[in-house]
C-alpha positions as CSV (number, residue, x, y, z in Angstrom):
1,M,120.7,69.1,93.2
2,T,118.3,70.2,90.4
3,I,115.7,72.9,90.8
4,Q,112.9,70.3,90.8
5,T,114.7,68.1,93.4
6,A,115.4,71.2,95.6
7,F,111.7,72.1,95.5
8,T,110.6,68.6,96.5
9,Y,113.2,68.4,99.2
10,L,112.3,71.8,100.6
11,T,108.6,71.0,100.7
12,G,109.2,67.7,102.4
13,A,111.5,69.2,105.0
14,I,108.9,71.6,106.3
15,S,105.8,69.4,105.8
16,D,105.5,68.5,109.5
17,L,105.3,72.1,110.5
18,Y,103.0,73.5,107.8
19,E,99.9,72.4,106.1
20,E,100.5,71.0,102.6
21,R,99.2,74.1,100.7
22,E,101.2,76.5,102.9
23,A,104.3,74.3,102.6
24,V,104.1,74.4,98.8
25,N,103.5,78.2,98.7
26,I,106.5,78.8,101.0
27,A,108.6,76.5,98.9
28,H,107.7,78.5,95.8
29,I,108.6,81.8,97.5
30,V,112.0,80.4,98.6
31,M,112.8,78.9,95.2
32,E,111.9,82.1,93.4
33,S,114.2,84.1,95.7
34,L,116.9,81.5,95.3
35,T,116.9,81.2,91.6
36,G,115.4,84.5,90.4
37,M,113.0,82.5,88.3
38,S,109.2,82.5,88.2
39,K,107.2,79.3,88.8
40,L,106.9,78.9,85.0
41,D,110.6,79.4,84.3
42,R,111.5,76.9,87.0
43,M,109.2,74.3,85.4
44,V,110.9,74.9,82.1
45,N,114.4,74.7,83.7
46,K,113.6,72.1,86.3
47,T,116.7,70.0,85.5
48,Q,119.1,72.9,86.0
49,I,121.6,72.3,88.7
50,L,121.8,74.6,91.7
51,T,125.1,76.3,92.3
52,T,127.1,75.7,95.5
53,D,125.9,79.1,96.8
54,Q,122.3,78.3,96.0
55,N,122.6,75.0,97.8
56,Q,124.0,76.7,100.9
57,R,121.2,79.3,100.8
58,L,118.6,76.6,100.5
59,K,120.1,74.8,103.5
60,S,120.0,78.0,105.6
61,A,116.4,78.8,104.5
62,I,115.2,75.3,105.6
63,E,117.0,75.7,109.0
64,A,115.2,79.1,109.5
65,L,111.8,77.7,108.4
66,L,112.2,74.8,110.9
67,R,112.7,77.5,113.6
68,K,109.4,78.9,112.3
69,E,111.0,82.1,111.1
70,P,108.6,83.9,108.6
71,V,109.6,83.2,105.0
72,Q,109.4,87.0,104.3
73,Y,112.2,87.6,106.8
74,I,114.2,84.8,105.4
75,I,114.2,86.1,101.9
76,G,114.2,89.7,103.1
77,S,111.1,91.0,101.2
78,T,107.4,90.7,100.6
79,W,104.8,92.1,98.2
80,F,102.2,94.8,99.2
81,Y,99.9,96.7,96.8
82,G,101.8,95.4,93.8
83,M,105.2,96.6,95.1
84,E,108.1,94.6,96.6
85,F,109.1,95.8,100.0
86,I,112.2,95.1,102.1
87,V,111.3,93.6,105.4
88,N,113.2,92.3,108.4
89,N,112.5,91.7,112.1
90,Q,112.4,95.5,112.8
91,V,109.1,95.8,111.0
92,L,105.8,93.9,110.8
93,I,105.1,92.0,107.7
94,P,102.4,93.9,105.7
95,R,99.2,92.0,105.5
96,P,96.6,91.8,102.7
97,E,94.0,93.3,104.9
98,T,96.0,96.5,105.1
99,E,95.9,96.8,101.3
100,E,92.1,97.2,101.8
101,L,92.7,100.1,104.1
102,V,95.0,101.8,101.4
103,E,92.4,101.1,98.7
104,W,89.6,102.7,100.9
105,I,91.7,105.9,101.2
106,V,92.5,106.0,97.5
107,Q,88.9,105.6,96.6
108,D,87.7,108.2,99.0
109,S,90.3,110.7,97.7
110,G,88.8,110.6,94.3
111,S,89.7,113.7,92.4
112,R,91.1,115.7,95.4
113,H,94.6,116.9,94.8
114,Q,97.6,117.8,96.9
115,L,96.3,116.1,100.0
116,K,98.4,116.2,103.1
117,I,98.6,112.7,104.5
118,L,100.2,111.3,107.6
119,D,100.7,107.6,108.5
120,I,101.3,107.0,112.2
121,G,103.4,103.9,113.1
122,T,104.6,103.3,109.6
123,G,106.9,100.2,110.1
124,S,108.1,99.2,106.6
125,G,106.5,102.3,105.1
126,A,104.0,100.1,103.2
127,I,100.9,102.3,103.8
128,P,102.4,105.8,102.9
129,L,104.4,104.5,100.0
130,A,101.4,102.7,98.5
131,L,99.4,105.9,99.0
132,K,102.1,108.0,97.3
133,K,102.2,105.7,94.4
134,M,98.4,105.9,93.9
135,L,98.2,109.7,94.8
136,P,101.4,111.1,93.3
137,D,100.6,114.7,94.0
138,A,99.8,114.1,97.7
139,V,102.3,115.3,100.3
140,V,102.8,112.2,102.3
141,S,104.6,111.9,105.6
142,A,105.0,109.1,108.1
143,I,106.3,108.6,111.7
144,D,107.5,105.7,113.8
145,V,109.1,105.5,117.3
146,S,111.5,102.8,116.1
147,K,114.8,103.8,114.4
148,G,115.1,100.3,113.0
149,A,111.7,100.5,111.4
150,L,112.5,103.9,109.9
151,E,115.7,102.7,108.4
152,V,113.7,100.0,106.6
153,A,111.0,102.5,105.5
154,V,113.6,104.9,104.0
155,K,115.3,102.0,102.1
156,N,111.9,101.1,100.7
157,A,111.2,104.7,99.6
158,E,114.6,104.8,97.9
159,K,114.1,101.4,96.2
160,L,110.6,102.3,95.0
161,K,111.7,105.9,94.1
162,L,108.8,107.4,96.0
163,N,109.0,110.7,97.9
164,V,107.7,110.2,101.4
165,H,109.0,112.1,104.4
166,F,109.8,109.8,107.4
167,M,110.2,111.1,110.9
168,E,111.2,109.5,114.2
169,M,108.4,110.4,116.6
170,D,106.4,108.8,119.5
171,A,102.7,108.9,118.9
172,L,102.1,108.9,122.6
173,N,104.1,112.1,123.1
174,P,101.6,115.0,122.9
175,T,104.4,117.6,122.8
176,A,106.1,116.0,119.9
177,M,102.9,115.4,118.0
178,A,101.8,119.0,118.5
179,M,104.6,120.0,116.1
180,L,103.0,118.3,113.2
181,P,101.3,120.4,110.5
182,N,97.6,120.5,109.6
183,L,96.5,117.5,107.5
184,D,93.8,116.2,105.3
185,V,94.2,112.5,106.1
186,I,95.6,110.6,109.1
187,V,95.9,106.9,108.8
188,S,97.3,104.4,111.3
189,N,97.6,100.7,111.8
190,P,98.7,101.0,115.5
191,P,99.6,98.3,118.0
192,Y,96.2,96.7,119.0
193,I,96.7,93.2,120.2
194,T,96.2,92.8,123.9
195,Q,98.7,90.9,126.0
196,S,96.0,88.3,126.8
197,E,95.5,87.5,123.1
198,K,99.1,86.2,122.8
199,T,98.0,82.7,123.6
200,G,96.1,82.3,120.4
201,M,98.8,83.7,118.1
202,Q,101.2,81.9,115.7
203,Q,104.7,81.2,117.0
204,Q,106.1,82.9,113.9
205,V,104.6,86.2,114.9
206,L,105.4,86.0,118.6
207,S,109.0,84.9,118.2
208,Y,110.0,87.1,115.2
209,E,107.8,90.1,114.6
210,P,108.5,93.3,116.7
211,S,106.4,93.3,119.9
212,L,106.6,97.1,120.0
213,A,104.4,97.2,116.9
214,L,101.9,94.6,118.1
215,F,100.9,94.8,121.7
216,V,99.0,97.1,124.0
217,P,98.1,96.6,127.7
218,D,95.0,94.6,128.6
219,T,94.0,97.6,130.8
220,D,94.1,100.1,127.9
221,P,93.5,98.4,124.5
222,L,92.4,101.7,123.0
223,L,95.6,103.5,124.0
224,F,96.9,104.4,120.6
225,Y,93.4,104.9,119.0
226,R,92.7,107.5,121.7
227,H,95.9,109.4,121.4
228,I,95.8,109.4,117.6
229,A,92.1,110.4,117.5
230,Q,92.8,113.3,119.9
231,L,95.6,114.4,117.6
232,A,93.3,114.2,114.6
233,Q,90.8,116.4,116.3
234,Q,93.5,119.1,116.5
235,K,95.3,118.6,113.2
236,L,92.8,117.6,110.6
237,N,91.5,120.3,108.3
238,A,87.7,120.7,107.7
239,N,86.4,117.5,106.1
240,G,89.7,115.8,107.0
241,A,89.5,112.0,107.6
242,L,91.0,109.6,110.1
243,Y,91.4,106.0,109.1
244,F,92.3,103.1,111.5
245,E,93.1,99.5,111.1
246,I,91.6,97.9,114.2
247,N,91.5,94.8,116.4
248,E,88.5,92.9,115.1
249,A,87.2,92.6,118.7
250,L,87.2,96.4,119.2
251,G,85.1,97.7,116.4
252,K,82.3,99.0,118.5
253,E,84.7,100.5,121.0
254,V,86.7,102.4,118.4
255,V,83.4,103.7,116.9
256,A,82.2,104.8,120.3
257,L,85.6,106.6,120.9
258,L,85.3,108.6,117.7
259,E,81.7,109.4,118.5
260,S,82.7,110.8,121.9
261,L,85.3,113.0,120.2
262,D,82.6,114.4,117.8
263,F,83.8,112.7,114.6
264,Q,81.1,112.6,111.9
265,N,80.2,110.0,109.2
266,I,81.8,107.2,111.2
267,I,82.1,103.9,109.2
268,L,83.1,100.5,110.6
269,K,84.2,98.3,107.7
270,Q,84.9,94.6,107.4
271,D,87.8,93.1,105.6
272,M,87.8,90.4,102.9
273,F,87.4,87.7,105.7
274,G,84.3,89.4,107.1
275,K,86.0,90.7,110.2
276,D,85.6,94.2,111.6
277,R,89.0,95.7,110.4
278,M,88.8,99.4,109.6
279,V,87.2,102.5,110.9
280,K,86.9,105.9,109.4
281,G,85.7,109.2,110.9
282,V,85.5,112.7,109.5
283,I,86.1,116.1,111.1
284,S,83.4,118.5,110.0
């Protein structure tokens, strides 16, 4: 099978499950991983014959896609903030909206140096590693309750040659969190999807991405925001900032929470899709 034939075959095989544009994008991602060639290189070399190993990997990829496994898990990587990250089913797949959160922190940091930054619920390490890349003299740490996620984050730090300190810690354990040092920035993209919202979610997310990093009880949707904001009250230095990625349905509630805890200069910010997605508050 040639590269062009393989691309056409792959696109057709998944066309009943994905819209045409998405099927084509997925096919390009798989073929790039399979061949190591860019889209342009594959066009130039479209008559090149796939090896036996490449044919087998193509077959396995199609089978996984038909099970609705996310393509990022199939190829084992994804791109975030211009860097390639290792991902598997121990971590959420970093989203473009989260890049906007990183960019907001970078812009706010301006000329400030040697900031002490903590990411809570780090998953793949995408947020702290992107911040370390952009703010190289910052002291960046990150925590997660999942050993599997931390293993992925450490691998990404090694791969990207970025110095971030990762720790296994439960954000809902006040005793453990009290051991953290004072900080200038706390950022978190915590679990924020309520159980009742499951019905509207894609099967790819429900079946494959870690539920531990996604869901909160219907009875307490602000669970993580409250614990982390209370921690920020105690640990942020003067003029320190707390940044959240949020459930788009809970913008006003998160703002009200920060107001009740005496945060100042609170900002609710929309993402590229016009949805309430980020909140910032400052400790005076």
